[in-house]
ZAMARGU-4260 file (C-alpha; in steps of 0.2 Angstrom, whole numbers, plus 5000, padded with zeros to 4 digits):
<rodrens>
0) 5073/5023/4917 | 5069/5025/4936 | 5053/5033/4943 | 5062/5049/4947 | 5070/5051/4930
5) 5053/5047/4922 | 5044/5060/4933 | 5057/5073/4928 | 5055/5070/4909 | 5036/5071/4911
10) 5039/5088/4919 | 5049/5094/4904 | 5036/5088/4892 | 5023/5097/4902 | 5031/5114/4900
15) 5023/5127/4888 | 5027/5131/4870 | 5031/5149/4874 | 5049/5145/4881 | 5063/5154/4873
20) 5079/5145/4867 | 5088/5150/4883 | 5074/5145/4894 | 5072/5128/4886 | 5091/5124/4888
25) 5091/5130/4906 | 5076/5119/4910 | 5085/5104/4902 | 5101/5108/4912 | 5092/5110/4929
30) 5084/5093/4928 | 5099/5085/4921 | 5110/5092/4935 | 5097/5086/4948 | 5095/5069/4941
35) 5114/5066/4941 | 5117/5075/4958 | 5129/5086/4949 | 5137/5103/4954 | 5131/5112/4938
40) 5129/5111/4919 | 5133/5120/4903 | 5125/5121/4886 | 5136/5124/4870 | 5130/5128/4852
45) 5140/5126/4836 | 5145/5141/4826 | 5141/5145/4808 | 5144/5133/4794 | 5163/5129/4793
50) 5166/5136/4810 | 5175/5122/4821 | 5171/5130/4838 | 5158/5127/4851 | 5151/5143/4860
55) 5145/5143/4878 | 5127/5150/4878 | 5119/5144/4895 | 5126/5139/4912 | 5118/5134/4928
60) 5125/5132/4946 | 5143/5136/4940 | 5153/5152/4944 | 5160/5163/4930 | 5178/5159/4935
65) 5175/5141/4930 | 5164/5144/4914 | 5175/5158/4906 | 5187/5144/4900 | 5173/5135/4892
70) 5165/5149/4882 | 5173/5144/4866 | 5179/5126/4863 | 5187/5119/4847 | 5180/5103/4841
75) 5197/5095/4840 | 5200/5098/4858 | 5200/5084/4871 | 5186/5092/4881 | 5171/5081/4885
80) 5158/5092/4875 | 5170/5092/4860 | 5171/5073/4861 | 5152/5071/4863 | 5148/5081/4848
85) 5162/5073/4837 | 5156/5055/4842 | 5138/5059/4842 | 5135/5050/4858 | 5138/5051/4877
90) 5155/5056/4883 | 5162/5055/4901 | 5178/5061/4909 | 5181/5056/4928 | 5191/5067/4940
95) 5210/5067/4939 | 5219/5060/4954 | 5232/5074/4954 | 5219/5088/4948 | 5230/5091/4933
100) 5221/5096/4917 | 5220/5083/4903 | 5232/5087/4889 | 5234/5081/4871 | 5245/5086/4856
105) 5233/5101/4854 | 5236/5108/4871 | 5226/5107/4888 | 5208/5105/4889 | 5198/5119/4899
110) 5200/5117/4917 | 5187/5109/4930 | 5188/5105/4948 | 5199/5091/4952 | 5185/5082/4962
115) 5173/5084/4947 | 5169/5072/4933 | 5160/5078/4917 | 5146/5070/4907 | 5141/5077/4890
120) 5128/5072/4877 | 5125/5080/4859 | 5109/5090/4855 | 5103/5080/4840 | 5099/5090/4824
125) 5093/5085/4807 | 5111/5088/4799 | 5121/5084/4814 | 5122/5089/4832 | 5116/5107/4836
130) 5127/5107/4852 | 5130/5098/4868 | 5123/5097/4886 | 5136/5095/4899 | 5135/5091/4918
135) 5149/5092/4931 | 5147/5079/4945 | 5155/5075/4961 | 5154/5057/4959 | 5170/5048/4953
140) 5160/5034/4944 | 5152/5036/4927 | 5133/5039/4928 | 5122/5024/4927 | 5114/5018/4912
145) 5097/5025/4918 | 5105/5042/4920 | 5113/5042/4903 | 5097/5038/4895 | 5088/5052/4905
150) 5103/5064/4899 | 5100/5060/4881 | 5081/5061/4883 | 5083/5079/4890 | 5095/5084/4876
155) 5082/5077/4863 | 5068/5087/4871 | 5079/5103/4871 | 5084/5100/4853 | 5066/5098/4848
160) 5062/5115/4856 | 5077/5123/4848 | 5072/5117/4831 | 5053/5120/4832 | 5044/5128/4846
165) 5057/5140/4855 | 5056/5158/4851 | 5070/5171/4852 | 5071/5182/4867 | 5061/5198/4867
170) 5076/5209/4864 | 5081/5198/4849 | 5063/5198/4842 | 5063/5217/4841 | 5075/5216/4826
175) 5073/5204/4812 | 5089/5193/4808 | 5085/5196/4789 | 5086/5215/4789 | 5093/5223/4773
180) 5106/5236/4773 | 5094/5250/4772 | 5083/5243/4786 | 5098/5241/4797 | 5104/5259/4794
185) 5086/5264/4798 | 5087/5255/4815 | 5104/5262/4819 | 5097/5279/4816 | 5082/5277/4827
190) 5092/5272/4842 | 5106/5285/4838 | 5120/5273/4835 | 5133/5280/4824 | 5146/5271/4813
195) 5163/5276/4807 | 5177/5269/4796 | 5195/5275/4799 | 5208/5271/4785 | 5224/5268/4794
200) 5235/5271/4779 | 5228/5287/4773 | 5221/5293/4790 | 5204/5297/4782 | 5190/5296/4794
205) 5172/5293/4788 | 5158/5296/4800 | 5139/5293/4798 | 5126/5307/4801 | 5122/5299/4818
210) 5141/5300/4823 | 5142/5318/4818 | 5126/5322/4828 | 5133/5314/4843 | 5149/5325/4842
215) 5138/5340/4839 | 5144/5344/4821 | 5135/5344/4805 | 5141/5332/4791 | 5145/5346/4780
220) 5157/5354/4793 | 5166/5338/4797 | 5183/5338/4787 | 5186/5319/4789 | 5203/5321/4798
225) 5208/5310/4813 | 5215/5325/4821 | 5197/5333/4822 | 5192/5317/4832 | 5207/5318/4844
230) 5203/5336/4847 | 5185/5332/4853 | 5191/5319/4865 | 5192/5326/4883 | 5210/5330/4886
235) 5212/5320/4902 | 5205/5305/4893 | 5215/5306/4877 | 5231/5298/4883 | 5224/5282/4889
240) 5211/5281/4874 | 5226/5283/4862 | 5236/5270/4872 | 5222/5258/4872 | 5218/5260/4854
245) 5237/5257/4850 | 5237/5241/4860 | 5222/5235/4851 | 5230/5238/4834 | 5246/5229/4839
250) 5236/5214/4846 | 5224/5214/4831 | 5210/5214/4844 | 5193/5222/4847 | 5193/5239/4854
255) 5180/5245/4867 | 5180/5260/4878 | 5169/5273/4886 | 5177/5291/4887 | 5172/5309/4887
260) 5171/5321/4873 | 5169/5340/4872 | 5153/5343/4864 | 5150/5359/4853 | 5138/5365/4866
265) 5152/5367/4878 | 5146/5352/4889 | 5155/5336/4892 | 5147/5320/4886 | 5150/5302/4888
270) 5151/5290/4873 | 5154/5271/4871 | 5165/5265/4856 | 5167/5248/4850 | 5178/5244/4835
275) 5185/5230/4825 | 5201/5229/4814 | 5201/5225/4795 | 5218/5218/4789 | 5225/5219/4772
280) 5232/5205/4761 | 5248/5206/4771 | 5240/5204/4787 | 5242/5222/4793 | 5229/5233/4800
285) 5221/5243/4786 | 5204/5249/4792 | 5197/5252/4809 | 5178/5252/4809 | 5165/5253/4823
290) 5150/5260/4831 | 5148/5274/4844 | 5133/5279/4855 | 5130/5292/4868 | 5130/5286/4886
295) 5128/5302/4895 | 5111/5299/4902 | 5116/5282/4909 | 5132/5290/4917 | 5121/5303/4925
300) 5109/5290/4932 | 5124/5280/4939 | 5130/5296/4947 | 5113/5298/4955 | 5114/5281/4961
305) 5131/5284/4968 | 5125/5299/4978 | 5111/5289/4984 | 5122/5275/4990 | 5134/5288/4998
310) 5121/5296/5009 | 5109/5281/5012 | 5106/5275/5030 | 5113/5258/5027 | 5131/5254/5026
315) 5137/5250/5008 | 5154/5243/5003 | 5160/5238/4986 | 5174/5225/4984 | 5184/5219/4970
320) 5188/5201/4967 | 5203/5202/4978 | 5193/5209/4993 | 5199/5226/4992 | 5187/5241/4995
325) 5184/5251/4980 | 5169/5261/4987 | 5161/5264/5004 | 5148/5276/5009 | 5147/5287/5024
330) 5138/5275/5035 | 5151/5261/5031 | 5165/5273/5034 | 5158/5277/5051 | 5156/5259/5056
335) 5174/5254/5050 | 5181/5270/5058 | 5186/5285/5048 | 5203/5285/5055 | 5207/5268/5047
340) 5207/5275/5029 | 5199/5259/5023 | 5198/5263/5004 | 5210/5252/4994 | 5212/5240/5009
345) 5207/5222/5011 | 5191/5222/5020 | 5194/5207/5032 | 5211/5214/5037 | 5203/5229/5045
350) 5204/5229/5064 | 5185/5235/5066 | 5179/5219/5057 | 5173/5206/5070 | 5162/5195/5058
355) 5168/5177/5061 | 5176/5170/5045 | 5172/5185/5034 | 5185/5181/5022 | 5178/5163/5019
360) 5160/5170/5018 | 5166/5183/5004 | 5175/5170/4994 | 5161/5158/4995 | 5149/5171/4989
365) 5161/5175/4974 | 5164/5157/4970 | 5146/5151/4971 | 5138/5167/4964 | 5124/5167/4976
370) 5120/5180/4990 | 5123/5176/5008 | 5116/5184/5024 | 5122/5184/5042 | 5119/5195/5058
375) 5133/5202/5068 | 5134/5212/5084 | 5145/5228/5082 | 5157/5229/5097 | 5158/5248/5098
380) 5139/5251/5100 | 5132/5234/5104 | 5119/5235/5091 | 5114/5221/5079 | 5118/5223/5060
385) 5112/5212/5046 | 5126/5210/5033 | 5121/5204/5015 | 5135/5199/5003 | 5129/5200/4984
390) 5141/5195/4970 | 5142/5208/4956 | 5152/5207/4940 | 5166/5218/4947 | 5167/5209/4964
395) 5156/5210/4979 | 5143/5222/4985 | 5140/5222/5004 | 5125/5230/5013 | 5125/5233/5032
400) 5108/5237/5040 | 5105/5241/5058 | 5092/5228/5063 | 5093/5230/5082 | 5075/5236/5084
405) 5069/5224/5071 | 5077/5209/5079 | 5071/5214/5096 | 5053/5215/5090 | 5055/5198/5081
410) 5062/5191/5097 | 5046/5197/5106 | 5035/5191/5093 | 5044/5174/5093 | 5042/5173/5112
415) 5024/5178/5111 | 5021/5165/5097 | 5030/5152/5107 | 5019/5156/5122 | 5004/5156/5112
420) 5009/5139/5104 | 5013/5131/5120 | 4996/5138/5127 | 4987/5131/5112 | 4995/5114/5114
425) 4991/5114/5132 | 4973/5118/5128 | 4973/5105/5115 | 4979/5093/5128 | 4966/5099/5140
430) 4952/5096/5127 | 4958/5079/5122 | 4960/5074/5141 | 4942/5081/5145 | 4935/5071/5130
435) 4943/5055/5137 | 4937/5058/5155 | 4923/5046/5159 | 4918/5050/5177 | 4915/5066/5185
440) 4931/5063/5196 | 4941/5060/5180 | 4935/5078/5175 | 4940/5085/5191 | 4958/5077/5191
445) 4960/5082/5172 | 4955/5100/5175 | 4966/5102/5190 | 4982/5094/5181 | 4980/5104/5165
450) 4974/5121/5173 | 4989/5121/5185 | 5001/5121/5170 | 4991/5133/5160 | 4988/5147/5174
455) 5000/5141/5188 | 4984/5137/5198 | 4987/5128/5215 | 4970/5123/5220 | 4953/5118/5212
460) 4936/5114/5218 | 4922/5108/5207 | 4903/5110/5212 | 4888/5102/5203 | 4870/5108/5205
465) 4859/5094/5211 | 4841/5098/5215 | 4846/5117/5216 | 4860/5113/5228 | 4878/5114/5225
470) 4887/5098/5229 | 4906/5096/5229 | 4911/5082/5217 | 4930/5084/5220 | 4944/5096/5225
475) 4963/5097/5223 | 4975/5108/5232 | 4963/5113/5246 | 4964/5107/5264 | 4950/5097/5272
480) 4947/5112/5284 | 4944/5123/5270 | 4932/5111/5261 | 4922/5109/5278 | 4922/5128/5281
485) 4915/5131/5263 | 4902/5117/5265 | 4896/5124/5282 | 4892/5141/5274 | 4883/5132/5259
490) 4893/5136/5243 | 4877/5143/5235 | 4877/5157/5248 | 4895/5163/5245 | 4893/5180/5235
495) 4906/5177/5222 | 4899/5160/5218 | 4881/5168/5217 | 4888/5182/5206 | 4897/5170/5194
500) 4881/5159/5192 | 4869/5173/5190 | 4880/5183/5177 | 4886/5168/5168 | 4904/5176/5168
505) 4919/5172/5177 | 4923/5182/5193 | 4941/5186/5197 | 4948/5191/5214 | 4966/5197/5212
510) 4972/5198/5231 | 4966/5195/5249 | 4964/5213/5251 | 4951/5214/5237 | 4943/5199/5244
515) 4940/5206/5261 | 4935/5223/5254 | 4921/5215/5243 | 4916/5200/5254 | 4920/5205/5272
520) 4908/5193/5280 | 4917/5178/5273 | 4934/5181/5280 | 4935/5164/5288 | 4936/5155/5271
525) 4951/5166/5266 | 4960/5161/5282 | 4959/5143/5279 | 4960/5142/5260 | 4979/5147/5260
530) 4976/5155/5243 | 4980/5173/5237 | 4969/5175/5221 | 4954/5166/5214 | 4944/5164/5199
535) 4926/5158/5200 | 4921/5150/5184 | 4902/5146/5180 | 4900/5129/5172 | 4886/5132/5159
540) 4882/5118/5146 | 4870/5121/5132 | 4863/5136/5141 | 4860/5126/5157 | 4869/5129/5173
545) 4878/5113/5179 | 4889/5120/5193 | 4904/5131/5196 | 4923/5129/5197 | 4934/5138/5209
550) 4953/5140/5204 | 4965/5146/5218 | 4982/5154/5216 | 4996/5154/5229 | 5001/5172/5225
555) 4991/5188/5221 | 4989/5191/5202 | 4981/5201/5189 | 4971/5193/5175 | 4973/5199/5158
560) 4959/5201/5145 | 4966/5186/5136 | 4967/5175/5151 | 4949/5180/5156 | 4943/5175/5139
565) 4953/5159/5139 | 4946/5154/5157 | 4928/5158/5151 | 4931/5146/5136 | 4939/5133/5147
570) 4924/5134/5159 | 4913/5129/5144 | 4924/5114/5140 | 4924/5108/5158 | 4905/5110/5159
575) 4902/5100/5144 | 4914/5087/5150 | 4905/5086/5167 | 4888/5084/5159 | 4895/5070/5148
580) 4903/5062/5163 | 4886/5063/5173 | 4877/5055/5158 | 4890/5041/5157 | 4889/5037/5176
585) 4870/5036/5175 | 4871/5025/5159 | 4885/5015/5167 | 4874/5012/5183 | 4859/5007/5172
590) 4870/4995/5162 | 4877/4987/5177 | 4859/4985/5184 | 4853/4978/5167 | 4868/4966/5167
595) 4865/4960/5185 | 4847/4957/5181 | 4851/4947/5165 | 4865/4936/5173 | 4863/4925/5188
600) 4864/4935/5204 | 4870/4920/5213 | 4876/4903/5207 | 4866/4889/5215 | 4874/4879/5229
605) 4872/4861/5222 | 4879/4844/5228 | 4887/4839/5212 | 4897/4855/5208 | 4906/4869/5215
610) 4907/4884/5203 | 4914/4902/5200 | 4910/4913/5186 | 4916/4930/5179 | 4908/4942/5166
615) 4920/4955/5158 | 4911/4968/5147 | 4920/4975/5131 | 4927/4992/5133 | 4921/5006/5145
620) 4907/5013/5135 | 4893/5000/5139 | 4895/4987/5152 | 4882/4976/5145 | 4883/4963/5131
625) 4876/4946/5125 | 4888/4934/5134 | 4880/4923/5148 | 4882/4908/5159 | 4871/4898/5170
630) 4869/4883/5181 | 4853/4874/5182 | 4849/4860/5194 | 4841/4845/5187 | 4833/4829/5195
635) 4844/4816/5203 | 4857/4829/5207 | 4861/4831/5189 | 4867/4848/5184 | 4865/4858/5167
640) 4880/4869/5164 | 4877/4883/5151 | 4888/4897/5143 | 4883/4907/5127 | 4887/4922/5117
645) 4875/4932/5106 | 4885/4940/5092 | 4890/4958/5096 | 4888/4968/5112 | 4876/4981/5118
650) 4858/4983/5124 | 4850/4973/5109 | 4862/4959/5111 | 4858/4959/5130 | 4840/4958/5127
655) 4842/4943/5115 | 4853/4935/5128 | 4839/4937/5141 | 4826/4929/5130 | 4838/4914/5126
660) 4842/4912/5145 | 4823/4912/5149 | 4819/4899/5135 | 4834/4888/5141 | 4828/4888/5159
665) 4811/4882/5153 | 4818/4869/5141 | 4830/4862/5154 | 4816/4860/5167 | 4807/4849/5155
670) 4822/4837/5157 | 4826/4837/5138 | 4843/4831/5132 | 4856/4843/5126 | 4853/4840/5108
675) 4835/4844/5109 | 4838/4860/5120 | 4849/4866/5106 | 4836/4862/5093 | 4823/4873/5101
680) 4836/4887/5104 | 4841/4886/5086 | 4823/4889/5081 | 4821/4903/5093 | 4836/4912/5086
685) 4832/4909/5068 | 4815/4917/5071 | 4823/4933/5077 | 4829/4938/5060 | 4843/4934/5047
690) 4856/4944/5056 | 4854/4936/5073 | 4866/4923/5078 | 4872/4915/5095 | 4884/4902/5100
695) 4880/4890/5115 | 4888/4876/5124 | 4876/4865/5135 | 4882/4852/5146 | 4874/4840/5158
700) 4884/4832/5172 | 4877/4816/5180 | 4886/4813/5197 | 4879/4795/5197 | 4888/4790/5181
705) 4902/4803/5182 | 4898/4807/5164 | 4897/4825/5157 | 4887/4825/5140 | 4891/4840/5129
710) 4882/4848/5115 | 4888/4864/5106 | 4883/4876/5093 | 4897/4886/5085 | 4905/4888/5103
715) 4924/4885/5108 | 4926/4868/5116 | 4927/4868/5135 | 4944/4864/5144 | 4944/4848/5156
720) 4957/4850/5170 | 4962/4835/5181 | 4968/4838/5198 | 4986/4836/5193 | 4984/4850/5181
725) 4983/4840/5165 | 4972/4850/5153 | 4964/4845/5137 | 4950/4851/5125 | 4937/4838/5120
730) 4936/4834/5102 | 4918/4840/5100 | 4908/4840/5084 | 4909/4857/5075 | 4891/4862/5075
735) 4886/4879/5067 | 4880/4894/5078 | 4862/4895/5083 | 4852/4904/5069 | 4862/4896/5056
740) 4863/4877/5061 | 4854/4863/5053 | 4848/4850/5066 | 4852/4837/5072 | 4865/4842/5084
745) 4878/4830/5089 | 4883/4826/5107 | 4899/4821/5115 | 4902/4812/5132 | 4917/4816/5144
750) 4921/4805/5159 | 4924/4816/5174 | 4930/4809/5190 | 4929/4818/5207 | 4939/4834/5207
755) 4940/4837/5189 | 4936/4855/5182 | 4925/4859/5167 | 4931/4876/5161 | 4918/4885/5149
760) 4921/4902/5141 | 4916/4913/5127 | 4928/4918/5112 | 4930/4935/5120 | 4942/4927/5133
765) 4954/4919/5121 | 4952/4928/5104 | 4956/4946/5099 | 4962/4956/5084 | 4980/4952/5091
770) 4977/4934/5096 | 4969/4920/5086 | 4958/4907/5094 | 4970/4893/5093 | 4984/4904/5102
775) 4971/4910/5115 | 4966/4892/5119 | 4984/4887/5121 | 4987/4901/5133 | 4971/4896/5143
780) 4977/4878/5144 | 4994/4884/5150 | 4987/4895/5163 | 4975/4882/5169 | 4989/4869/5170
785) 5001/4881/5179 | 4988/4888/5191 | 4977/4874/5197 | 4990/4863/5205 | 4995/4877/5216
790) 4978/4882/5222 | 4968/4866/5221 | 4972/4863/5240 | 4960/4878/5244 | 4943/4875/5250
795) 4930/4871/5236 | 4923/4888/5234 | 4940/4897/5236 | 4949/4886/5224 | 4938/4890/5209
800) 4937/4908/5214 | 4956/4910/5214 | 4957/4900/5197 | 4944/4912/5189 | 4955/4927/5195
805) 4971/4919/5188 | 4963/4915/5171 | 4956/4932/5168 | 4972/4941/5175 | 4982/4931/5162
810) 4971/4932/5147 | 4963/4949/5150 | 4974/4960/5161 | 4967/4976/5167 | 4978/4987/5156
815) 4973/4977/5140 | 4960/4985/5129 | 4946/4972/5126 | 4936/4971/5110 | 4923/4959/5115
820) 4913/4953/5130 | 4920/4938/5139 | 4912/4926/5151 | 4920/4912/5161 | 4912/4898/5171
825) 4923/4885/5180 | 4915/4871/5189 | 4922/4857/5200 | 4913/4841/5199 | 4908/4829/5213
830) 4901/4812/5210 | 4890/4801/5222 | 4899/4789/5233 | 4895/4771/5230 | 4887/4769/5247
835) 4875/4783/5244 | 4867/4774/5229 | 4857/4758/5228 | 4847/4750/5214 | 4836/4734/5211
840) 4828/4726/5196 | 4810/4721/5200 | 4799/4708/5192 | 4786/4714/5179 | 4771/4708/5189
845) 4761/4714/5205 | 4775/4706/5216 | 4786/4721/5211 | 4778/4733/5224 | 4781/4721/5238
850) 4799/4718/5233 | 4801/4737/5232 | 4795/4740/5249 | 4806/4727/5256 | 4822/4734/5248
855) 4817/4751/5254 | 4815/4746/5272 | 4832/4737/5272 | 4842/4751/5263 | 4834/4766/5273
860) 4838/4756/5289 | 4856/4754/5283 | 4856/4773/5280 | 4848/4777/5297 | 4833/4785/5288
865) 4820/4774/5295 | 4809/4789/5298 | 4807/4791/5279 | 4803/4772/5277 | 4784/4772/5277
870) 4783/4787/5266 | 4795/4781/5254 | 4787/4764/5253 | 4770/4772/5249 | 4778/4783/5235
875) 4787/4768/5227 | 4771/4757/5228 | 4761/4770/5219 | 4774/4773/5206 | 4777/4754/5203
880) 4759/4750/5203 | 4757/4763/5189 | 4771/4754/5179 | 4763/4737/5181 | 4745/4743/5176
885) 4749/4756/5162 | 4767/4754/5156 | 4780/4740/5153 | 4796/4734/5159 | 4810/4732/5163
890) 4807/4740/5180 | 4821/4747/5190 | 4821/4755/5208 | 4835/4767/5213 | 4838/4776/5229
895) 4850/4791/5231 | 4856/4799/5247 | 4861/4817/5244 | 4855/4833/5251 | 4838/4824/5250
900) 4832/4806/5248 | 4829/4803/5230 | 4818/4788/5224 | 4818/4784/5206 | 4807/4771/5196
905) 4813/4767/5178 | 4802/4758/5165 | 4802/4755/5147 | 4787/4765/5142 | 4787/4783/5134
910) 4770/4788/5141 | 4770/4802/5153 | 4760/4801/5169 | 4749/4817/5172 | 4739/4822/5188
915) 4721/4822/5184 | 4706/4827/5195 | 4696/4812/5200 | 4678/4813/5204 | 4670/4805/5220
920) 4664/4790/5211 | 4681/4786/5202 | 4690/4771/5208 | 4707/4777/5202 | 4716/4793/5197
925) 4722/4798/5214 | 4739/4790/5214 | 4749/4805/5207 | 4740/4817/5219 | 4746/4806/5233
930) 4764/4807/5226 | 4764/4825/5225 | 4757/4827/5242 | 4770/4816/5250 | 4786/4822/5241
935) 4795/4838/5241 | 4795/4838/5222 | 4793/4825/5209 | 4794/4823/5190 | 4797/4813/5174
940) 4812/4812/5163 | 4815/4802/5147 | 4830/4790/5145 | 4837/4780/5130 | 4827/4765/5136
945) 4811/4773/5142 | 4807/4785/5156 | 4811/4788/5175 | 4798/4795/5187 | 4807/4802/5202
950) 4803/4810/5219 | 4813/4820/5232 | 4810/4820/5251 | 4820/4831/5263 | 4832/4822/5275
955) 4830/4824/5293 | 4843/4837/5300 | 4853/4825/5310 | 4855/4813/5295 | 4860/4828/5284
960) 4874/4833/5295 | 4881/4817/5301 | 4878/4803/5288 | 4886/4810/5272 | 4904/4806/5270
965) 4917/4817/5261 | 4920/4815/5242 | 4936/4810/5235 | 4942/4828/5233 | 4940/4832/5251
970) 4925/4842/5249 | 4908/4837/5256 | 4899/4825/5245 | 4881/4825/5239 | 4874/4830/5256
975) 4884/4846/5259 | 4876/4864/5259 | 4890/4876/5253 | 4886/4894/5255 | 4880/4903/5240
980) 4892/4915/5231 | 4888/4930/5221 | 4899/4929/5205 | 4911/4944/5202 | 4904/4956/5190
</rodrens>
């Protein structure tokens, strides 16, 4: 059984136990018809024992014209209910193609519509079926198995109620079915129902005391003759009463009639008679026995109803089943035209009838047995009438009601309701739009657009109070001349503005004449405004005056109380929106300042790289987050490239990012390798708490070796782009994020020739709820491969800037809502030219210093840097002397010509030289002080074989400008000085 059928069965089982038998059968039929999608249904019950007929007891959804033929069905007929009860199971008959009834040797089955099929099931009982449930369907196919099961289940439920829990109707409960003869006689006497017995053979008439009382004679005075009865029948009724009785005797049928009698009190009374015929052994009528009761009071009541119908203000027409008028009242006769003599004529054939398809409407109401309604405009008067068709047993009752004023009132109410609904919808749109407005200019634009549609306003100016001064924050629909005129007079001094702000209530000016009469000194504003009516609204938020709003209208107008109340409420909405926008703008400015303070204001200009960067905050609520990038210059023109992401976005994450960036700068200046940098950062993040995590990618590019060493902690790998656009992602070790990682961290080396790009980014650039990380990285690679070959010919700075714009435009377009902060750092690398590098291995004895001085003189002479020769020789001698005395070999000397002259001395020791303060009597300890004094800067870094002590000296200006060749990518090599560039926010 499907879900719908199961739900219907549960609904039946949930019904109370106080249902009558009729109610139980009707409930089962209603659900069965609905489940099978039928036209209607019938319930039949078996007769007394030995009776071979089924009697119709309940119908639903079917007109009487159809059900009459099904009121009594013999069990041996071919009708579907008879087949179901004989077989004790489901029975079905589909529609006949020609619409002809089914026939058998016993005659035709009861009729049903030619397009209808019929399904029937028995009502199960302990000693056989109690009856049947039948459903007429419009489907030509037999009901499905589930529908059959449901029909049988509904029949079973109804049978259970019939056998056990159903009570008889109230009318039936008032008389017990087991009354004895004396009890029955007592009941008949109580309700004044008389009985009588007429012996047709002898003509003797026996009447009960109640019958005699109804006729107004005593039992002792009644002579028992049939002629006495005929004399008491009203003479005008006697002929048809005798004819009807004679017809009943000939037809051996029941006789029922209502007629008038002449009561002994000289008054006419109405009586209702019902009889049956008793036949003798030859089949001839022998006795006529029946009942009789007084219906005078019912007749009087009907006459009163008739008089009320005749004189009532609504038109009333009674039709028989053929549409002929059997009664109409005065109002109906007036509407149809008294000269037409409509009584006895077919209604829809009268010339005064103008209702479209009235005949079809009447026939449908009769066939379906349900009332219908429609309105019609009467042609003679132009008034609107409501016509209601109500099926009654004798035909159709029609009520015609004048609803002209009612429909006009309903139309006005409907129009007012539509206007109110439209206004409410627009106010809802205004409220929603104001809630979405971020800036004060957004509030002005939203207010102008929405208020113009609500009130037909053509101009709007919004002022905000700043330091007790009204300042305009935006206007729509006013000329610049008007704005300047108002500003010249100071808006706070204009009387209607003062009045609105002081009273806290709107000020309305309905026409220019009213304006001049109240404010004659401000006529120049009227002349340049171009408006004819105004509404000045004070903007008050939380009992605080924040400004005012001036609405202008192009025509004079009066403001209703409803409009005044509505404008006052809207001014509160605008005021609160303006305050929210002010707070947003202030917080937005603070967030931008905070973010600018946490990220590099300028990317450093370095010989080895040209870089561009972007930071894109998540959403519009708070433009600050935990993503960051950095470029840190190291010794020997090496560069540290960093990008990271603190989980989440907001002020707390930005603070954590600032701490990490500060720590990273400190660690990088110690010349630590990438894996040690991440080790210390991991400890720092782990100390912030269990819910603190960050990702980081740290790279060191060495322009001397053209190798980029990478180390990551939970961060997406960078993209490497060759000059021809070839792009790939290095297969880096998957280290966990900072705060969750377990050191050591693994590193990865990438060879990067001149002109290669290293593209570093955070996951917010490539990952979102609609795009996974792999798809985003693939899109990034495609964008780089497509864009870089087209713009690589630009200057170094311009090329990386354009590529940043291309990447962010493709992956995070402006109309796409972002869910996470995003950072992007693109660097273009440049290596040392071979002629700018020189290195020598030195002996591990005191001769090393002399050899170093000789190499330096020769190389600096070749580089045309002889001015630096003496200083460089002294620096190298001190450094090499320290190695010979305090360290161990091998000893290597290297010179690098870049933006400065770099001198490096390598040895195999891990001891770190430190400057110490030497006393006047010490023979040593002054060498490093001399190095610090002669060099621009100096330091120590560790290598895999030992350490390197380096110094830097500034180049002479002429040498810096002329002696440095171009790199392989066409950009100035190590000695260039590119302009600093501020990254885009």
